C-alpha positions, 0 to 999 in steps of 0.5 A, spaced: 500 500 500 502 506 497 501 512 503 497 518 500 500 525 501 496 526 507 499 520 511 505 519 508 509 523 514 507 519 520 514 516 521 510 511 526 507 507 522 512 507 516 513 501 512 517 500 507 516 498 500 523 495 499 525 487 500 529 484 505 535 488 508 534 494 504 527 495 507 531 494 515 535 500 512 530 504 510 525 503 516 532 504 520 534 511 516 526 513 517 526 512 525 534 516 525 531 521 522 524 523 525 528 522 532 533 527 529 528 532 527 522 531 533 528 531 539 531 537 535 524 542 534 522 540 541 529 542 544 529 548 539 522 550 542 524 549 550 530 553 549 527 559 546 522 559 551 525 559 557 531 564 554 524 568 552 522 567 560 529 568 563 529 575 559 522 578 561 520 574 567 528 574 571 531 579 567 537 575 565 538 572 558 540 565 557 548 566 555 548 560 551 541 559 548 543 562 540 549 558 540 545 552 542 539 554 537 545 554 532 547 548 533 539 545 533 538 549 526 543 545 524 541 538 525 534 540 523 537 542 516 541 536 515 537 532 518 530 535 514 534 533 507 533 526 508 526 526 510 524 531 504 527 526 500 525 520 503 517 523 502 518 526 495 518 533 498 525 535 495 525 540 490 524 538 483 525 541 476 519 538 472 518 541 466 522 536 462 520 530 466 513 532 466 514 534 458 517 526 456 513 520 454 512 516 460 517 511 457 522 514 458 520 518 465 523 511 469 530 511 466 530 519 467 527 518 475 533 512 475 538 517 473 536 523 477 537 519 483 543 516 482 545 523 480 543 526 485 546 520 490 552 521 487 552 529 489 550 527 496 556 522 497 561 527 494 558 532 499 558 528 504 565 527 503 567 535 503 563 536 509 567 530 512 573 534 510 570 540 513 568 538 520 575 534 520 579 540 520 575 544 524 576 538 529 583 540 528 583 547 530 580 545 536 575 551 536 571 552 542 564 555 541 564 562 546 558 561 551 558 552 551 566 551 550 564 546 546 569 544 540 565 548 533 566 541 530 560 538 534 556 542 532 557 540 525 557 534 525 551 534 522 552 535 516 555 530 513 551 525 517 544 529 513 548 528 507 550 520 507 543 519 509 540 523 503 545 520 498 542 513 501 535 515 501 536 516 494 540 510 492 534 506 495 529 510 491 533 508 485 533 501 487 526 502 488 525 504 480 529 498 478 525 493 481 518 496 481 513 497 476 511 504 477 516 510 478 517 512 484 519 520 487 522 516 494 521 509 496 514 511 499 511 516 494 509 514 487 510 520 481 504 523 479 499 529 481 494 528 486 488 531 482 483 530 487 485 536 491 486 544 489 493 546 489 495 554 490 498 557 487 
């Protein structure tokens, strides 16, 4: 069963459409993404509320609040790119894709997924190199006094998970008849709902 556009965001009941070990990897990534995003958003909300209460009730801001939110924004951003890819909600330039005949769409979707996966793995390599460079410099955040690389370590992880997600999408398109935007989202438009312009 393919989830509809309304219920594809419920990751608690996410079931992979991939067979065997690939399905286990797919579900595992979905759980990691959902956990990171939920914890990141909740911590950011709690930190922001505590800072506002501290500032307006007690007259003293939390000195580390900005750095904590900065770290959480990085976490949410890089966990979110993989999450968007999983649910087929990434930005697509579909003018050429929509214009080609249906017989060409499937190979084109496989090519798009593989090229995007390669780009994500390349960005994983570069971002990992950047994190290791920052770690070797030993810079610390001024307020928290933790190494800077601790907050940017999410970039290579996010790029890697996104690359893995696009690889799984290419595999799903290779082994299934339909055209898939992601491992859980079929290509096509929902004609039942009106889209806002």
